[in-house]
N, C-alpha and C positions, 0 to 999 in steps of 0.2 A: 565299934570296938572302941573300948575305953581309953580315952587320952592318953592315959600312962602308957599303957600298952604301944600304941601308935607314936608314941615320943621315942620307946625304947627299938621298936622296928623301923623307924623310919623319921629320925630326927629333923630330916631335913624340909620333909611334907608337913611333920608337924608343925614346925617354926612357919613356913606358910600358910598354914590353914591359921595358926594363932597371928599372924599380921593382917590377914581378910579380916577376921573377927574383929581385931583391933581397927581396922579402917573403918567399918562401919558404927561404931561405936562415938557418944558423944567424946567420950576423953581424947577418940585419937584426934576428932575434928576440932579440939580445943588447944590442939600442938600449932593448928596451924599459923603463919606470924600475920597478925592483924595490922589492918593500914587502911588510914581514911586517904583517900585520891581526893587532894585538891585542884583543881584544875581550869581553865580558860578552854571549855570543850567546844572547841568551832568545830564546825563538818560541814557534809558528811563526809568521811575518810580523813585522812591525813595523821599528822603525827599524836594529835592530842586525843582522836578516837583509838587508833592505833597502842597507845599507852593505856587506856582505860581496861583494851582486849586482853595486855602483854601481862595485867596485875589480876584481871578476873580468871583468864587463863589458866592460871599457874594454878598447880593443886596445891600449891606450900602456902597458898595466901587466901587469909579472909580478908574480903573488902566490907568493911564495915558500911560504908557510905560513900558517895561521890557529893562534893560539896562543891557549887560552882561558881566561878567569877569572872566577871568580865575582864577579857583582855583581849583576844585575837578577833573575836565576836562579841556582842553584846550577851549579857548572862540570860534573858530569857530566851534568845534564842537559841544558845550554847545548852539551856535546859531541856530544851525540846529537841534536839537532837541527841542528848546524852538517853531521853527516855525513849526514844524509837531506836536507838542500839540495842538497850537492855530489850527492847522489845525482838527484837531479830534474831537475840541469841538466848532467849528464853530465860532473862535473869532479872524480871521485873522485882525479884524480892529486895534486890538491892538499893537503898532509897538516893533518892536524888532531892538534894538541897540545896534550894538557892541563897547564894549569898551576896556580898556586893556589886552592885550596879556600877558605883563610880569608886574610881581610887579616892585615897584621902585626901589629897588635895590636888593632886593635875587635874587638870579637863581638858579638852579638847581646844577650847580656844585658846588658852595657854601654848596650847602645844602648835597649833597653829601659827602663833607670834613667833615661838621661838622656831620654827624651822625656818621661818621666814628673817630671821636673824643670822641664825648659826647654821644653815642649809638642810634640807630636806632627808628626812630619814626613808629609808628602802621598805620598811614596812611600819605601819601604824596600827595595826588591830581594828578593833572596832572604829577608829578613827580615822581608817584610811579612806580617802576621797573614791578609790577603786569601787568600794561597795558600801557607800557610808548610810546609815540608815537613823532614826530617831532608836533610843535604846528601847523603846516599849512596842517596836515592832518586829514581829515572827514573820519573815518570808516563807512562802510553800516551799516545804523542803523537799529536796529530791528522791529523797527514802521513804518518805509520806511519812503526814502528822503523826503525831503518838497519840494513842485513846487513853492511856497511863497519865498520871498526875504526879506530880514534884509532892516532897513531903511540906506540909507548913511549918515545920520548925526553919529557925533562919542556922546559917551557914556555922556560924559563929560559936551559937547554944549547942548546937549538935556535938561541933567539936570537943566544948567545954563537958560538953555530957557524958559523952565518949571516953574519954581521958579518966573522968573520975569514976566509970562503970567498970574501966579495965586499965589501973595505976599501972605505968610504967611497960605496958604490954602495946601499945598504939604508936605505930610509926605514921608520921604525919608525911606523904608524898605532896609535894608541890611543884606543878608543872606548868604555872600561869603565875600572874601577878600576889602580892604575899596579903591581898589587902584584907581578905577572910580571916588569916592569922594574925595577923595586926589587929583587929578587933576583938576575938578570940584573947589576945594577951592582954588586950585595954581592959576587957571585964573581968578577966579572973588572972591574976597574974601567977598563978599555979601552974596554968594551961601549960605552957613549954615544959614545965620542970617534971610535971605528970606523965608526957609523951615520951614513948621508947627513945625518940631523937625525930630530925630532922632529915628528907630525903628530897633534895630539889633541884632542878633543871633552871639555871639563871648567872648571870655573870658572864665576862669575858675580861680574860686578862691580854694573851697577846696571839690570838690563833693565824694558823700557820695557812691562810686560804686568800684564794684571787677574788672571792666574792666580795661584791662592790659594797655589802650592808657594812663589811669590819674594815676593809682598807684603809678608808680613813679616819674612822672611829673604833679603834681595836677594842676600848673599852665599852664601847655602847652596845648593849641586850637589851631585847625588848621587853622581858617581863620585869627586870630593876626599872627600864626609863618608864614604864606605864603609870607605875607607882610606885617612886622612889622614899617616899618616907615610910609605906609602908615595909620595902623592904630591908630600910635602914632597923625599924624597931626589931622588927622579926630576928634579924642579924646580933643583935643586941640581947635577945631573952636567953635565959636559963638554962637552953637544950642542953640535954645528958650530949648528944653528939648531932653534930652537923656535917652531911655530905651534900658535897655540890658537884655538877656535872655542869662545866661551863662550856661557852662557845666553842674553846681551844678543843675539846673531845668530842663534842657532836658532829662539828664537819666534818670528823673522818668517816663519817657512818651515812650511807644510804638506804635506801630502799631501791632495790635493783629489778628489772624487766624480769631476772631468772629466777629471783627470791619469790615473786609474785605467780610466776608460772608453776612454782614448786608449790605454792599455797593453794593453786587452783586446781590441783590433784585433791583436793580433800573437799567434800560438802557440809563438813561443820559449819555452823551458821557464824563465826568468827571469821574463817578462811572466805566463805563467800561476800562477806560483806567488804572484806580487805580489797578482793581482786576487783571487785566494781567499784569501789570508790577510792582506791589509794591515789589518784591521778588528780584529785580535789583538792591535795593540798595546796594551803594559800603560801605555806612557808617552806615550797619545793622538796624534795624528797628525802631534805636529812632529816634522820630519825631519832629529832633533838629528845623527846622527851621517852621514848621507848627504852634508850641505852638508860636512863636514871632510873627506871623502875627494874630493867632486868638486871643490872648491877647491885642492887639492894638485892632482888631475889639472890642472884649469884655473886656473891662479891669479887671471884677469881677472875670475872671477866677485865677484871681494873689491871693493866700490866704495869702503870707508873702510877702513882699521885704526891700531892703536896700539900703540908698542911702550912697556911697563913691567916692571919687575922684579915678578917672581910666584913665591909660595911659599901656604904653607897652616897656618891655626893648629892644632898639636897640643897645646895647652894643654886639658885634659880638662873645660872648662867650656862655659857657654852656647855661646861661639864654635866648638866644636871642628869641625873640619872648614872652615870656612868661607875664602873665597879673600883671600889679602893679597895688595895690590898697592900697589907705591912709582914714584913717574916718579925721574927720575935726580937733582933736588935732594935729595928724600925717600929715598933709599935707605939703610937700616941697614948695608948690607955685612956682611950674617949670610951671606950664602953664596947668595942667590937670584939667579937668570940674569936677562937678557933676554930676552922674550918678544912675539912678535910677536901683536896679539891682533885678532880679524876683528872690526869691528863694522857694517859694513851689507856689501849686497851687490846683485845683478842679479838680482833673483826670478824675472821671467820666464826668462832662460837659463838659471838654474840649475833651474829646472821643468822646463823644455823637453830640457836635458840629460838628467836623470834619466829624462823620459819614452820619450828617444832610446835611450838604454842601455838600458834593460830589454826595447824592442822588439827590438832588435838579436839576431841569434843571439850563442850564448856562445862567445867564443873558445876553440878547443881548445889545448891543451899542445903547445908546438914542440919 
């Protein structure tokens, strides 16, 4: 039937057919929101891997690449976990780009001396004595060793190249220490300004929790503490917009047995990965980074937010790495930018969104 006659006789059907035709077109694919995931990709399972899945599984998102930085584990081990995850879900087309092995200034030796003087931290990531190994060691992976290889380009130059290729279209999602972003800003002062914006999980203000990690040190948060100098410099860069998912809201989330049981009903690669490895999360069951990713996809998940100037303490004393924030009247005007800070969420909708994304078939590359 001629399209004009179809439209006249059944406009609803005609519009549906038009949508299907558009969905398969390059122009429609370009409408997906572009993101680069910068993450300390510890694994298998846990918040970092589940965050990769949250963004990859969304049909609204185009993941241009995953840039890896040391944090929860060392970079090379994280790269291996990431490559293997992409193999298991059939998305090896997404580049995995190695980034910084070490923070800009902070080192394990100093961190150990700092803890001896000011108190042991609950979680020290790659430096933690509970699973310490040298940076160039890749232990046997429970999920199997990857057969694919990472990109030869380094993370900083990949980040710069992508924002120049797609100016003002690429959101930088940051779920780990900010070393790669600081290096990109240092190499190219236009990097932050060419991005669509920065979305990150990090920082802590005054979380309402009995978690021992935050009771005595409510302003201490791992991503900032691991590389304070990087975080401070990134927060001073000229981003169009900065959105922060702090500890305060992350600790309101948990992946539950009921959620995993529902996810288990699906045979998708993402679902089976989550079910098999979710208990391996070294940071507990908080959905630290998944929330930051999901709220970028659907900002209506956030029910309360505040705007403050934010920075990081880089004096090498008791408060080294702590989150600093000011309201407008108290802003010392030392370079800190305004940050939109998420404070509360619709937990039910967030949990449902995560479950449905994990159960869905993995979108393929266009």
